[in-house]
ZAMARGU-4260 file (C-alpha; in steps of 0.2 Angstrom, whole numbers, plus 5000, padded with zeros to 4 digits):
<rodrens>
0) 4370/5649/5562 | 4385/5637/5561 | 4385/5635/5542 | 4384/5654/5537 | 4398/5657/5550
5) 4409/5644/5542 | 4405/5651/5525 | 4409/5668/5530 | 4426/5662/5538 | 4430/5652/5523
10) 4426/5666/5511 | 4436/5679/5521 | 4451/5668/5522 | 4451/5664/5503 | 4452/5683/5500
15) 4466/5688/5513 | 4478/5673/5514 | 4486/5676/5497 | 4502/5687/5498 | 4499/5705/5495
20) 4504/5722/5501 | 4495/5721/5518 | 4501/5704/5522 | 4519/5708/5517 | 4518/5723/5529
25) 4511/5713/5543 | 4524/5700/5541 | 4538/5712/5541 | 4532/5721/5557 | 4530/5704/5565
30) 4547/5698/5562 | 4554/5715/5568 | 4542/5714/5583 | 4538/5732/5581 | 4521/5739/5585
35) 4513/5722/5580 | 4497/5724/5591 | 4491/5741/5583 | 4495/5734/5565 | 4486/5718/5567
40) 4471/5727/5575 | 4470/5739/5561 | 4470/5726/5548 | 4459/5714/5556 | 4446/5727/5562
45) 4446/5736/5545 | 4441/5720/5537 | 4427/5716/5549 | 4420/5734/5548 | 4421/5734/5529
50) 4413/5717/5528 | 4399/5723/5540 | 4396/5739/5529 | 4396/5728/5513 | 4382/5716/5520
55) 4373/5732/5526 | 4372/5738/5508 | 4386/5750/5507 | 4395/5739/5494 | 4381/5744/5482
60) 4386/5762/5484 | 4404/5758/5481 | 4400/5748/5465 | 4390/5763/5458 | 4403/5776/5462
65) 4419/5771/5452 | 4426/5789/5453 | 4429/5785/5472 | 4439/5769/5468 | 4449/5779/5454
70) 4454/5791/5467 | 4459/5778/5479 | 4467/5768/5465 | 4480/5782/5460 | 4483/5786/5478
75) 4487/5768/5481 | 4499/5767/5466 | 4509/5782/5472 | 4510/5775/5490 | 4515/5757/5484
80) 4529/5764/5473 | 4536/5774/5487 | 4535/5759/5499 | 4543/5748/5486 | 4557/5761/5484
85) 4559/5762/5503 | 4561/5743/5504 | 4573/5742/5490 | 4584/5756/5498 | 4584/5746/5514
90) 4589/5730/5505 | 4604/5739/5497 | 4611/5745/5514 | 4626/5735/5520 | 4621/5735/5538
95) 4610/5722/5547 | 4592/5725/5551 | 4590/5715/5567 | 4573/5710/5575 | 4568/5720/5590
100) 4568/5713/5608 | 4553/5703/5613 | 4544/5718/5622 | 4538/5723/5605 | 4543/5742/5608
105) 4554/5743/5593 | 4564/5759/5592 | 4569/5760/5573 | 4551/5765/5568 | 4540/5777/5578
110) 4522/5770/5582 | 4514/5785/5573 | 4524/5781/5557 | 4521/5763/5557 | 4502/5766/5560
115) 4501/5778/5546 | 4510/5766/5534 | 4498/5752/5539 | 4483/5764/5537 | 4489/5769/5519
120) 4492/5751/5514 | 4475/5746/5520 | 4464/5760/5514 | 4473/5765/5498 | 4471/5749/5490
125) 4454/5749/5480 | 4454/5730/5480 | 4451/5730/5499 | 4434/5738/5496 | 4430/5727/5481
130) 4435/5711/5491 | 4427/5715/5508 | 4413/5727/5504 | 4407/5722/5486 | 4412/5703/5485
135) 4409/5698/5504 | 4394/5709/5504 | 4386/5701/5489 | 4390/5683/5496 | 4384/5688/5513
140) 4367/5695/5507 | 4364/5680/5497 | 4363/5670/5513 | 4347/5680/5518 | 4342/5685/5536
145) 4348/5682/5549 | 4361/5671/5541 | 4370/5685/5533 | 4375/5693/5550 | 4382/5676/5555
150) 4392/5677/5539 | 4399/5694/5544 | 4404/5687/5561 | 4413/5672/5553 | 4422/5683/5541
155) 4427/5695/5554 | 4434/5681/5566 | 4444/5674/5551 | 4452/5691/5547 | 4456/5695/5565
160) 4463/5678/5568 | 4473/5678/5552 | 4482/5694/5555 | 4486/5690/5573 | 4493/5673/5568
165) 4503/5682/5554 | 4509/5696/5565 | 4514/5686/5580 | 4518/5670/5572 | 4531/5679/5562
170) 4542/5679/5577 | 4546/5661/5574 | 4557/5667/5560 | 4567/5678/5570 | 4582/5667/5570
175) 4582/5666/5551 | 4582/5685/5550 | 4597/5687/5562 | 4608/5689/5547 | 4608/5705/5535
180) 4606/5693/5520 | 4589/5687/5526 | 4583/5705/5528 | 4589/5709/5511 | 4579/5695/5504
185) 4564/5700/5513 | 4565/5718/5508 | 4568/5713/5490 | 4552/5702/5491 | 4542/5716/5499
190) 4548/5728/5485 | 4543/5716/5472 | 4526/5713/5479 | 4522/5732/5480 | 4528/5735/5462
195) 4517/5720/5456 | 4502/5727/5465 | 4505/5744/5459 | 4507/5738/5441 | 4491/5729/5442
200) 4482/5744/5448 | 4489/5755/5434 | 4486/5743/5420 | 4472/5732/5426 | 4461/5745/5435
205) 4451/5741/5449 | 4440/5728/5440 | 4423/5735/5445
</rodrens>
């Protein structure tokens, strides 16, 4: 029980800790203290659900249906380019973009808009399906029964804990982001991350 749970947690963290579109989005929302709870819940629970589906055998279907990943791939490219442009445009604005108050009710971006952006970043990246459903599913199924289900539990816990730490831990950076220059740097970094991932999707495919 303990070993497969730890293997699942370690495998999950190894896939999600690296900087990417999703982590950059969560970090930015965390620093702004804007709708953090729904964002971290969407990211963490999505990973948990997809890992469960992968271990349950859906990952095999995804691997055998590359056309589905191609559709997601190009939808992701379009969205990532749009988001990169939005971040770059924010970075070029002269005014400061200050963090919201500690209530987390942020007014500069509606809850609906933030949630839709989070869903798009999460579900329009084919690597999300490859990492959670195909790769985690393969590793989990190699554990055998009933260990594979403890593997899923470990991976799910790791994902949820990571996104909560990223979203709420980002508040420690609020003082640093009190100046317009810091926000410009963050938005340029976000724009660069989105462009790099979009380029990888265009030129590298999904790697099935």
